[in-house]
C-alpha positions as CSV (number, residue, x, y, z in Angstrom):
1,A,51.2,-74.2,-140.2
2,F,50.9,-75.4,-136.6
3,G,49.5,-78.7,-137.8
4,E,46.4,-77.3,-139.4
5,V,45.1,-79.2,-142.4
6,D,45.2,-76.8,-145.3
7,L,44.2,-77.2,-149.0
8,F,46.1,-74.2,-150.3
9,R,49.3,-75.4,-148.6
10,S,48.8,-78.8,-150.3
11,I,48.4,-77.5,-153.8
12,Q,51.6,-75.4,-153.4
13,M,53.4,-78.8,-153.7
14,L,52.1,-79.1,-157.3
15,P,54.1,-77.9,-160.3
16,G,53.3,-74.4,-161.4
17,V,51.8,-73.3,-158.1
18,T,53.7,-71.0,-155.8
19,S,53.0,-69.0,-152.7
20,V,52.5,-65.2,-153.0
21,G,53.8,-64.8,-149.5
22,E,52.6,-65.1,-145.9
23,A,50.8,-61.7,-145.8
24,S,48.8,-62.3,-149.0
25,N,45.5,-63.9,-150.0
26,G,46.2,-66.5,-152.5
27,V,48.6,-68.3,-154.8
28,N,50.4,-67.7,-158.1
29,I,49.5,-70.4,-160.7
30,R,51.6,-70.5,-163.9
31,G,52.7,-67.0,-163.3
32,G,49.2,-65.5,-162.9
33,T,48.3,-63.1,-160.1
34,T,46.0,-64.0,-157.2
35,D,42.9,-62.4,-158.8
36,Q,43.3,-64.4,-162.0
37,N,42.4,-67.6,-160.1
38,L,38.7,-68.6,-160.1
39,I,38.2,-70.2,-156.6
40,L,34.8,-71.9,-156.1
41,I,33.3,-73.6,-153.1
42,D,30.2,-75.5,-154.2
43,D,29.8,-73.2,-157.2
44,T,30.1,-70.0,-155.1
45,P,33.1,-67.7,-155.7
46,I,35.6,-67.0,-152.9
47,F,37.3,-63.6,-153.3
48,N,39.7,-64.1,-150.3
49,P,40.6,-67.7,-149.7
50,T,42.7,-67.2,-146.6
51,H,42.6,-66.5,-142.9
52,M,45.2,-64.4,-140.9
53,F,46.9,-62.7,-143.9
54,G,47.5,-66.0,-145.8
55,L,48.5,-68.3,-142.9
56,F,45.4,-70.6,-143.3
57,S,42.9,-71.3,-146.0
58,V,39.2,-70.7,-145.5
59,T,37.9,-74.1,-146.4
60,P,36.8,-76.4,-143.4
61,P,38.8,-79.6,-144.1
62,D,36.2,-81.9,-142.6
63,V,33.5,-81.2,-145.3
64,V,35.7,-81.2,-148.5
65,R,34.8,-84.0,-150.9
66,N,37.5,-83.2,-153.5
67,L,39.4,-80.3,-155.1
68,D,40.0,-80.0,-158.8
69,L,42.8,-77.7,-160.0
70,Y,42.8,-76.6,-163.7
71,K,46.1,-75.1,-164.7
72,G,45.6,-75.7,-168.4
73,N,42.8,-77.1,-170.6
74,V,40.2,-75.4,-168.5
75,P,36.6,-76.7,-169.3
76,A,34.3,-74.2,-171.1
77,R,31.9,-74.1,-168.2
78,F,34.4,-72.0,-166.2
79,G,35.0,-68.4,-167.1
80,G,35.7,-65.0,-165.6
81,R,39.4,-65.5,-164.7
82,A,42.5,-65.5,-166.8
83,A,44.8,-68.1,-165.2
84,S,43.3,-71.1,-163.5
85,V,40.3,-72.6,-161.7
86,I,40.3,-74.1,-158.2
87,D,37.0,-76.0,-157.8
88,V,36.2,-77.2,-154.3
89,A,33.3,-79.6,-153.9
90,L,31.8,-80.2,-150.4
91,V,30.4,-83.5,-149.2
92,N,26.7,-84.2,-149.0
93,P,25.0,-84.9,-145.6
94,D,24.8,-88.6,-144.6
95,L,21.3,-89.8,-145.2
96,T,21.6,-93.0,-143.0
97,K,23.0,-92.1,-139.6
98,F,24.1,-89.3,-137.2
99,K,27.8,-88.3,-137.3
100,M,29.8,-86.0,-135.2
101,K,33.4,-85.0,-135.6
102,G,35.5,-82.4,-133.8
103,G,39.0,-81.4,-132.8
104,V,41.0,-78.9,-130.8
105,S,44.5,-77.5,-131.6
106,L,46.7,-74.6,-130.7
107,I,45.2,-72.5,-133.5
108,S,41.5,-73.4,-133.7
109,E,38.6,-75.6,-132.6
110,K,36.3,-77.4,-135.1
111,L,33.1,-79.4,-135.0
112,M,30.9,-81.1,-137.5
113,L,27.4,-82.5,-137.0
114,S,25.6,-84.4,-139.7
115,T,22.2,-86.1,-139.3
116,P,19.4,-87.5,-141.5
117,I,16.1,-85.7,-141.2
118,V,14.2,-88.3,-143.3
119,K,16.3,-91.5,-143.6
120,D,17.5,-92.1,-147.2
121,K,15.7,-88.9,-148.3
122,L,16.7,-85.8,-146.5
123,G,19.8,-84.9,-144.5
124,V,21.7,-81.8,-143.2
125,Y,25.0,-81.0,-141.6
126,V,26.6,-78.0,-139.9
127,A,30.4,-77.6,-139.7
128,G,32.4,-74.8,-138.1
129,R,35.9,-73.8,-137.2
130,G,37.0,-70.9,-135.1
131,S,40.2,-69.4,-133.6
132,Y,40.0,-67.1,-130.5
133,H,43.4,-67.8,-129.0
134,D,44.6,-64.2,-128.4
135,A,45.7,-65.1,-124.9
136,I,48.5,-67.3,-126.1
137,L,50.1,-64.6,-128.4
138,P,52.0,-62.8,-125.5
139,V,53.4,-66.2,-124.5
140,L,54.9,-66.7,-127.9
141,S,56.4,-63.2,-128.0
142,D,56.3,-59.9,-126.0
143,G,55.8,-58.1,-129.2
144,L,52.4,-59.8,-129.7
145,E,50.8,-58.7,-126.5
146,N,48.9,-55.8,-128.1
147,I,47.6,-57.9,-131.1
148,K,44.1,-59.3,-131.4
149,T,43.4,-61.8,-134.1
150,Q,40.3,-64.0,-134.6
151,F,38.8,-66.0,-137.5
152,G,36.0,-68.4,-138.0
153,E,33.8,-70.1,-140.6
154,V,30.6,-72.0,-140.7
155,V,29.1,-74.2,-143.5
156,A,25.6,-75.7,-143.5
157,K,24.4,-77.9,-146.3
158,T,21.2,-79.9,-146.9
159,F,20.6,-82.7,-149.5
160,W,17.1,-83.8,-150.5
161,R,16.6,-86.9,-152.7
162,V,13.1,-86.0,-154.0
163,N,12.8,-89.2,-156.0
164,D,14.9,-91.4,-158.3
165,K,15.0,-88.6,-160.9
166,N,15.3,-85.4,-158.9
167,T,17.6,-84.1,-156.1
168,F,17.9,-80.7,-154.4
169,T,20.9,-79.3,-152.7
170,A,21.3,-76.0,-150.7
171,M,24.5,-74.6,-149.1
172,A,25.3,-71.6,-146.9
173,Y,28.8,-70.5,-146.1
174,L,30.0,-67.8,-143.7
175,S,33.6,-66.7,-143.0
176,K,34.9,-63.8,-140.9
177,D,38.4,-62.5,-140.0
178,Y,39.4,-59.7,-137.6
179,F,42.9,-58.5,-136.9
180,E,43.8,-55.5,-134.7
181,T,47.1,-54.1,-133.5
182,D,47.6,-51.3,-130.8
183,L,51.1,-50.0,-131.3
184,L,50.9,-46.8,-129.3
185,S,49.1,-47.8,-126.1
186,N,52.3,-48.5,-124.2
187,L,54.0,-45.1,-124.9
188,P,53.7,-42.5,-122.1
189,N,51.5,-39.5,-122.7
190,V,50.4,-40.8,-126.1
191,V,46.8,-41.6,-126.9
192,G,46.6,-45.2,-128.1
193,T,45.5,-45.7,-131.7
194,S,44.8,-49.1,-133.0
195,T,44.5,-50.2,-136.7
196,F,42.2,-53.1,-137.6
197,F,41.5,-55.2,-140.6
198,E,38.3,-57.3,-141.1
199,H,36.8,-59.1,-143.9
200,S,33.7,-61.4,-144.2
201,T,32.3,-63.7,-146.8
202,K,28.6,-64.7,-147.0
203,N,27.8,-67.2,-149.7
204,A,24.7,-69.3,-150.5
205,S,23.7,-71.6,-153.3
206,A,20.8,-73.9,-154.3
207,K,21.0,-76.6,-157.0
208,W,18.3,-78.8,-158.6
209,S,19.3,-81.8,-160.6
210,H,17.1,-83.9,-162.9
211,I,18.1,-87.2,-164.5
212,F,16.3,-88.1,-167.8
213,N,18.2,-91.4,-168.3
214,E,21.6,-92.8,-167.6
215,K,23.1,-90.7,-170.4
216,L,21.3,-87.4,-170.0
217,D,20.7,-85.0,-167.1
218,I,20.2,-81.3,-166.4
219,Q,21.2,-79.0,-163.5
220,A,20.0,-75.5,-162.5
221,T,22.0,-73.5,-160.0
222,A,21.4,-70.1,-158.3
223,M,23.9,-68.5,-156.0
224,V,24.9,-65.3,-154.2
225,A,28.3,-64.2,-152.9
226,D,28.8,-61.2,-150.6
227,Y,32.4,-60.2,-149.8
228,K,33.2,-57.2,-147.6
229,P,36.8,-56.1,-146.7
230,N,37.3,-53.2,-144.3
231,I,40.2,-51.4,-142.8
232,G,40.0,-48.8,-140.0
233,T,41.5,-47.1,-136.9
234,R,40.2,-46.7,-133.4
235,E,41.3,-44.3,-130.7
236,S,41.5,-45.9,-127.2
237,E,40.2,-42.8,-125.4
238,R,36.9,-42.7,-127.3
239,N,36.7,-46.1,-128.9
240,N,35.4,-44.5,-132.1
241,A,36.1,-46.5,-135.2
242,I,36.8,-44.9,-138.6
243,K,36.3,-47.4,-141.4
244,L,37.3,-47.5,-145.0
245,E,34.7,-50.0,-146.3
246,S,34.3,-51.8,-149.6
247,G,32.6,-54.8,-151.0
248,I,31.4,-56.9,-153.9
249,L,28.1,-58.6,-154.3
250,Q,27.8,-61.3,-157.0
251,K,24.6,-63.1,-158.1
252,Q,24.5,-65.8,-160.6
253,F,22.1,-68.3,-162.3
254,K,23.2,-71.0,-164.6
255,T,21.9,-74.2,-166.2
256,N,23.9,-77.1,-167.5
257,I,23.0,-80.1,-169.7
258,Y,25.2,-83.2,-169.5
259,Y,25.1,-85.9,-172.2
260,Q,27.4,-88.9,-172.0
261,P,27.0,-91.4,-174.9
262,E,29.6,-94.0,-175.4
263,K,33.2,-92.5,-175.4
264,H,31.9,-89.0,-175.0
265,K,31.3,-86.5,-172.1
266,A,29.4,-83.5,-173.6
267,E,28.2,-80.5,-171.7
268,A,26.4,-77.3,-172.7
269,G,25.0,-74.4,-170.6
270,L,23.9,-70.8,-170.1
271,M,25.0,-68.4,-167.4
272,F,24.0,-65.0,-166.2
273,T,26.0,-63.1,-163.5
274,N,25.3,-59.7,-161.9
275,Y,28.0,-57.7,-160.1
276,T,27.5,-54.8,-157.7
277,L,30.7,-53.3,-156.4
278,N,31.3,-50.7,-153.7
279,P,34.9,-49.5,-154.4
280,G,35.2,-47.6,-151.2
281,R,33.4,-45.6,-148.5
282,L,35.0,-43.7,-145.7
283,N,32.8,-44.0,-142.6
284,P,33.8,-41.6,-139.9
285,G,31.7,-43.1,-137.2
286,D,31.2,-40.4,-134.5
287,S,34.3,-38.4,-135.4
288,P,33.4,-34.7,-136.0
289,S,36.7,-34.1,-137.9
290,V,36.4,-36.7,-140.6
291,N,34.0,-36.3,-143.6
292,V,32.1,-39.1,-145.3
293,I,33.6,-39.9,-148.7
294,E,31.8,-42.3,-151.1
295,T,32.9,-43.6,-154.5
296,P,30.1,-44.4,-156.9
297,I,28.6,-47.9,-156.9
298,E,29.6,-50.0,-160.0
299,R,27.2,-52.4,-161.6
300,G,27.7,-54.9,-164.4
301,N,26.2,-58.0,-166.0
302,E,28.0,-60.9,-167.6
303,L,26.3,-63.4,-169.9
304,A,27.9,-66.6,-171.2
305,A,27.0,-69.6,-173.3
306,Y,29.3,-72.7,-173.7
307,I,29.6,-76.2,-175.1
308,D,32.2,-78.8,-174.3
309,D,33.0,-82.3,-175.4
310,E,35.6,-84.8,-174.2
311,F,36.0,-88.0,-176.2
312,S,38.4,-90.9,-176.8
313,L,39.8,-92.1,-180.1
314,G,40.9,-95.6,-179.3
315,Q,42.7,-96.7,-176.1
316,N,45.6,-94.2,-176.4
317,L,44.2,-90.9,-177.6
318,A,41.7,-88.6,-175.8
319,M,40.7,-85.1,-176.9
320,S,38.5,-82.3,-175.7
321,F,37.0,-79.3,-177.5
322,G,35.2,-76.4,-175.9
323,L,33.8,-73.1,-176.9
324,R,32.5,-70.3,-174.7
325,Y,31.1,-66.9,-175.6
326,S,31.0,-64.2,-172.9
327,Y,29.6,-60.8,-173.0
328,F,30.0,-58.1,-170.3
329,Y,28.6,-54.6,-169.9
330,N,28.5,-52.1,-167.0
331,Y,25.5,-49.9,-166.6
332,G,24.2,-46.8,-164.7
333,P,23.4,-44.9,-162.8
334,L,27.0,-43.6,-163.0
335,G,29.0,-40.5,-164.1
336,V,31.9,-41.4,-166.3
337,R,34.8,-38.9,-166.6
338,T,36.2,-37.9,-170.0
339,Y,39.8,-36.7,-170.3
340,R,41.7,-34.4,-172.7
341,D,43.6,-36.3,-175.4
342,G,47.3,-36.8,-174.9
343,E,47.3,-36.1,-171.2
344,P,47.5,-38.3,-168.1
345,R,44.2,-39.4,-166.7
346,D,44.1,-37.4,-163.5
347,E,42.2,-34.7,-161.7
348,F,43.8,-32.0,-163.9
349,S,43.0,-33.5,-167.3
350,V,39.2,-34.1,-166.8
351,S,37.3,-32.5,-169.6
352,G,33.8,-33.4,-168.5
353,I,31.5,-36.0,-166.9
354,Q,29.1,-38.1,-169.0
355,S,26.0,-39.1,-167.0
356,F,24.2,-42.5,-167.5
357,Q,20.8,-43.2,-166.2
358,N,19.6,-46.2,-164.2
359,G,20.0,-49.3,-166.3
360,E,21.6,-47.5,-169.2
361,Q,24.5,-49.5,-170.8
362,I,27.9,-47.7,-170.5
363,Q,30.6,-50.0,-172.0
364,C,30.5,-53.5,-173.3
365,Y,33.1,-56.2,-174.0
366,G,33.0,-59.8,-175.1
367,G,34.1,-62.5,-177.5
368,L,34.7,-66.2,-178.1
369,E,36.8,-68.3,-175.7
370,P,38.0,-71.5,-177.4
371,R,39.4,-74.4,-175.4
372,F,41.3,-77.5,-176.6
373,G,43.0,-80.4,-175.0
374,L,44.8,-83.6,-176.2
375,R,46.2,-86.5,-174.3
376,Y,48.2,-89.4,-175.9
377,A,49.3,-92.4,-173.9
378,I,52.7,-93.6,-175.2
379,S,52.5,-96.5,-172.7
380,P,50.6,-97.4,-169.6
381,K,53.2,-95.5,-167.6
382,S,53.8,-92.4,-169.8
383,S,51.8,-89.8,-171.8
384,I,52.1,-86.4,-173.4
385,K,49.5,-83.7,-173.2
386,F,48.7,-80.4,-175.0
387,G,46.3,-77.7,-174.2
388,Y,45.1,-74.2,-175.3
389,N,42.8,-71.8,-173.5
390,L,41.6,-68.3,-174.3
391,M,40.0,-66.7,-171.2
392,R,38.5,-63.3,-170.5
393,Q,38.4,-61.6,-167.1
394,Y,36.1,-58.7,-166.4
395,L,36.8,-58.4,-162.7
396,Q,40.2,-57.6,-161.1
397,I,42.0,-56.4,-158.0
398,V,43.3,-52.9,-157.8
399,S,46.2,-52.8,-155.3
400,N,49.1,-50.4,-154.6
401,T,51.3,-53.3,-153.4
402,T,53.1,-56.0,-155.1
403,T,51.4,-58.6,-153.0
404,P,47.6,-57.8,-152.7
405,I,46.5,-57.8,-149.1
406,P,43.1,-59.2,-147.9
407,T,41.6,-55.7,-148.0
408,S,42.5,-54.9,-151.6
409,R,39.7,-53.5,-153.7
410,W,37.9,-55.2,-156.7
411,K,37.1,-53.4,-159.9
412,T,35.1,-54.2,-163.0
413,A,36.2,-53.5,-166.5
414,D,34.8,-50.1,-167.6
415,T,35.2,-47.3,-170.1
416,H,38.9,-46.7,-169.2
417,I,39.9,-50.2,-168.0
418,K,39.7,-53.1,-170.5
419,P,39.2,-56.7,-169.5
420,Q,42.2,-59.0,-169.2
421,V,42.5,-61.6,-172.0
422,S,44.9,-64.5,-171.7
423,N,46.1,-67.0,-174.3
424,L,47.5,-70.1,-172.5
425,F,49.4,-72.8,-174.3
426,T,50.5,-75.9,-172.3
427,A,52.5,-79.0,-173.2
428,G,53.8,-81.7,-170.9
429,Y,55.3,-85.1,-170.6
430,Y,54.2,-87.3,-167.7
431,R,55.7,-90.6,-166.5
432,S,55.1,-92.7,-163.4
433,F,57.5,-95.2,-161.7
434,K,57.3,-98.1,-159.3
435,D,53.5,-98.8,-159.5
436,D,52.6,-95.1,-159.6
437,V,54.4,-94.4,-156.3
438,F,56.5,-91.7,-158.1
439,E,55.4,-89.4,-160.9
440,T,57.5,-87.0,-162.9
441,T,56.2,-84.1,-164.9
442,V,57.9,-81.9,-167.4
């Protein structure tokens, strides 16, 4: 759109990937919903991958090293979603020389600065993109004169080569969107009331890597992701904002061991994830006629262990086997409603409230998640592939629209909502033509 480089637009050209719509926050992959896609930027989850209601993706294009899309045969190191994985890796800072890159367009401005701190040892970069072009909206259409829209993102990353055996990487990511419309300010004798949407993402990660030898290495990663979507109204005469706030805070620690003997790529790891969700809080600001309403904070832990191996059997056949075990439970303090049997779960069928103390386990789910993949090369130009995944998802979007909007709420599995479980079977035939210029997939 408007000449902006966009990763999510590009993957929509791939088979099995479709757009949800312009006013949405993601893509449908193999029929899955937007919240069934695990989206990672340098190991940190992105809960809303778009700016301006789906027009642009949130990833700064100048710092992307590569994007891996797993629609089938998902490696066992990935979990927590039921459909697919979009894994975005950012470039490391240049350790040899200073670099600067920037650009200006009708939509946004962008700038990247990269410099070595200690040559060949330590480097850092900062990259940002922002759009503050509200002034051009009335030029495009008279109906846009009362609309305010802004977005921006900043990425900072440092890479430290401690020695030949150890490296350390740290990344920080900030993204923010704001959209406001004032539909009543031009009407005579009517107080103007504006509606605004805003959402922000604050992510950070740190990774240590140690190489034992050319076949064996280990990584340890810690990360935090804080996503806050809000919707509100503001009266022009008092400028008081009434906000409906929500948010999700995710913390994670994981360690991976990679072993690559001849014809094998093996991996094993452990992962611990903590979730803290604010389903909703009505903040009246200074309004005397609106009461504060708060829904209880939700807390949950997810533990996972996995092992994966990819190996070749001759020149034509390659296979992969993976097994993941995940275990999720939510815990107090929380009051959980009980309902009368045979009646709808609503305000009128509540039979009581069971109270759980701080740290007390409420409900648990878990199980094995096997993974399998096979690739057979019929010829240098053609191959067939098979895959199977079982994946469990303990976190999902709750929305009252067919297309989730950026301010949709997230919800954990609990006593009354079971996790999503998907069994995905894939099979395909692939053939390339004219020195790999054309590729066909069925």
